[in-house]
C-alpha positions as CSV (number, residue, x, y, z in Angstrom):
1,X,56.0,50.0,132.4
2,X,55.0,53.2,134.1
3,X,58.8,52.6,135.6
4,X,60.3,51.7,131.9
5,X,58.9,55.1,130.3
6,X,60.2,57.2,133.3
7,X,63.8,55.8,133.6
8,X,63.4,56.6,129.0
9,X,62.1,60.0,129.8
10,X,64.9,60.5,132.0
11,X,67.6,59.1,129.6
12,X,66.3,61.8,126.9
13,X,66.8,64.0,129.4
14,X,70.1,64.2,130.5
15,X,71.0,63.7,127.3
16,X,69.1,67.0,126.3
17,X,70.8,68.4,129.1
18,X,74.3,67.2,127.2
19,X,73.8,68.2,124.0
20,X,72.8,71.7,125.4
21,X,75.8,72.7,127.7
22,X,78.2,70.8,124.7
23,X,76.3,73.7,122.7
24,X,77.0,76.5,125.3
25,X,80.4,75.4,125.8
26,X,82.8,78.8,124.4
27,X,85.1,77.8,121.7
28,X,87.9,80.2,120.8
29,X,88.5,80.9,117.6
30,X,90.6,83.3,115.8
31,X,90.1,85.7,113.0
32,X,92.9,87.2,112.4
33,X,97.0,87.0,113.3
34,X,97.3,88.6,116.7
35,X,101.5,89.3,115.7
36,X,102.8,92.2,113.3
37,X,105.1,91.6,110.7
38,X,108.2,92.9,113.1
39,X,107.0,90.3,116.0
40,X,106.9,87.6,112.7
41,X,110.1,88.4,111.0
42,X,112.0,88.4,115.3
43,X,111.1,85.3,115.7
44,X,112.1,84.2,112.1
45,X,115.6,85.6,113.1
46,X,115.6,83.9,117.4
47,X,114.3,80.3,115.1
48,X,117.3,80.8,112.7
49,X,119.6,81.4,115.8
50,X,118.6,78.1,117.4
51,X,119.2,76.0,113.9
52,X,115.9,76.0,113.4
53,X,115.4,76.5,109.4
54,X,112.2,75.7,109.3
55,X,110.6,77.5,111.4
56,X,112.1,80.8,110.7
57,X,111.0,80.3,106.9
58,X,107.7,80.1,107.9
59,X,108.0,83.1,110.4
60,X,109.5,85.1,107.7
61,X,106.9,83.9,105.3
62,X,104.2,85.1,107.5
63,X,105.8,88.2,107.9
64,X,105.9,88.7,104.2
65,X,102.3,88.3,104.0
66,X,101.7,91.0,106.7
67,X,103.9,93.8,104.6
68,X,104.8,93.0,101.5
69,X,106.8,96.3,101.2
70,X,108.9,95.5,104.5
71,X,112.8,94.9,103.1
72,X,114.3,92.8,106.5
73,X,112.2,89.5,106.0
74,X,112.7,89.3,102.3
75,X,116.3,89.8,103.3
76,X,115.8,87.3,105.9
77,X,114.9,84.9,104.5
78,X,117.0,85.1,101.0
79,X,119.9,84.5,103.7
80,X,118.4,82.1,105.1
81,X,118.3,80.1,101.6
82,X,121.9,81.2,100.9
83,X,122.6,79.4,104.5
84,X,121.8,76.7,103.4
85,X,123.1,76.8,100.0
86,X,119.5,77.0,98.1
87,X,120.3,79.4,95.8
88,X,117.7,79.5,93.5
89,X,115.5,80.2,96.6
90,X,117.5,83.0,97.4
91,X,117.4,84.2,93.6
92,X,113.9,83.5,93.8
93,X,112.6,85.7,96.7
94,X,115.2,88.5,96.5
95,X,114.0,89.5,93.0
96,X,110.6,89.1,94.3
97,X,112.1,91.4,97.3
98,X,113.0,94.1,94.4
99,X,109.8,93.8,92.5
100,X,107.8,94.9,95.8
101,X,110.6,97.3,96.9
102,X,111.9,98.6,93.8
103,X,116.0,99.0,94.2
104,X,117.2,98.6,97.5
105,X,120.3,98.6,98.1
106,X,121.0,95.6,100.2
107,X,118.6,93.5,97.8
108,X,120.6,94.0,94.9
109,X,123.9,93.4,97.0
110,X,123.0,89.6,98.4
111,X,121.3,89.0,94.9
112,X,124.7,90.3,93.4
113,X,126.3,88.2,95.9
114,X,124.0,85.2,94.9
115,X,124.3,85.7,90.9
116,X,128.4,85.7,91.9
117,X,127.6,82.2,93.8
118,X,125.8,80.7,90.7
119,X,128.5,81.8,87.9
120,X,126.7,84.6,86.8
121,X,129.4,87.2,87.3
122,X,128.6,89.9,85.1
123,X,125.5,90.4,86.0
124,X,126.1,89.6,89.4
125,X,128.4,93.2,88.4
126,X,125.8,94.5,87.1
127,X,123.1,94.9,90.1
128,X,126.5,96.1,92.7
129,X,127.1,98.6,90.3
130,X,123.4,99.6,91.2
131,X,123.5,99.1,94.4
132,X,126.9,101.5,95.0
133,X,125.3,103.9,92.7
134,X,122.2,104.4,94.9
135,X,124.5,104.0,98.3
136,X,128.0,104.0,98.4
137,X,129.1,101.9,101.5
138,X,132.2,99.4,102.5
139,X,129.9,96.2,102.1
140,X,129.0,96.7,98.7
141,X,132.4,97.5,97.5
142,X,134.1,94.2,99.4
143,X,131.2,92.3,97.3
144,X,132.4,94.3,94.0
145,X,135.8,93.0,94.7
146,X,134.5,89.6,95.3
147,X,132.8,89.3,92.2
148,X,135.7,91.3,90.3
149,X,138.0,89.0,91.5
150,X,136.3,86.0,90.2
151,X,135.8,87.6,87.2
152,X,139.8,88.0,86.6
153,X,139.9,84.4,87.5
154,X,137.9,83.0,84.4
155,X,139.9,85.2,82.3
C-alpha cells in the first residue's frame, strides 16, 4: 500500500510541476497596433497593386482609425471602391473624408467623379467647381470638362 501511495504522490507532484510550468510560460500580448497610419496605408497600396482588394481595404481602414484627419487613406479607399464598381461605398467614404477634413480639393474632385458616374451631374459640377475655386489644377479641369460633356449629351 505504501508503494501505491508513493506512486500517487509522484503523479501529484509531476502534475503540479507541469501546471506551474504552464503558468510560468511567457505569453505575448500586443496591447496596441505598432504600425503608423502611414505604414497601414502603404500596406494597403501594396495589397491593392497585387490585386488583393480585401486586404487593401482592411489596411486603409486601419490607417483611418489611426489618423482620421489624414486625407490619403480616404482617397485610396474611395479609389479602391471605385475600381471595384462599388460607387455607393466610394461616395460614402469620400463624404466621410470631407466631414473629417473639410473642403479638400482632391476629395471634392474624386467625389465629383463618382457622382458623375452615378449620373448626378449637377451635384458633380457643383463639387468640381468648388475644388477648382480652392485650387485650379489640370486634373480638376479635366473632371469638369467630362462632367460638362455628359451634361451637354443629356440635353
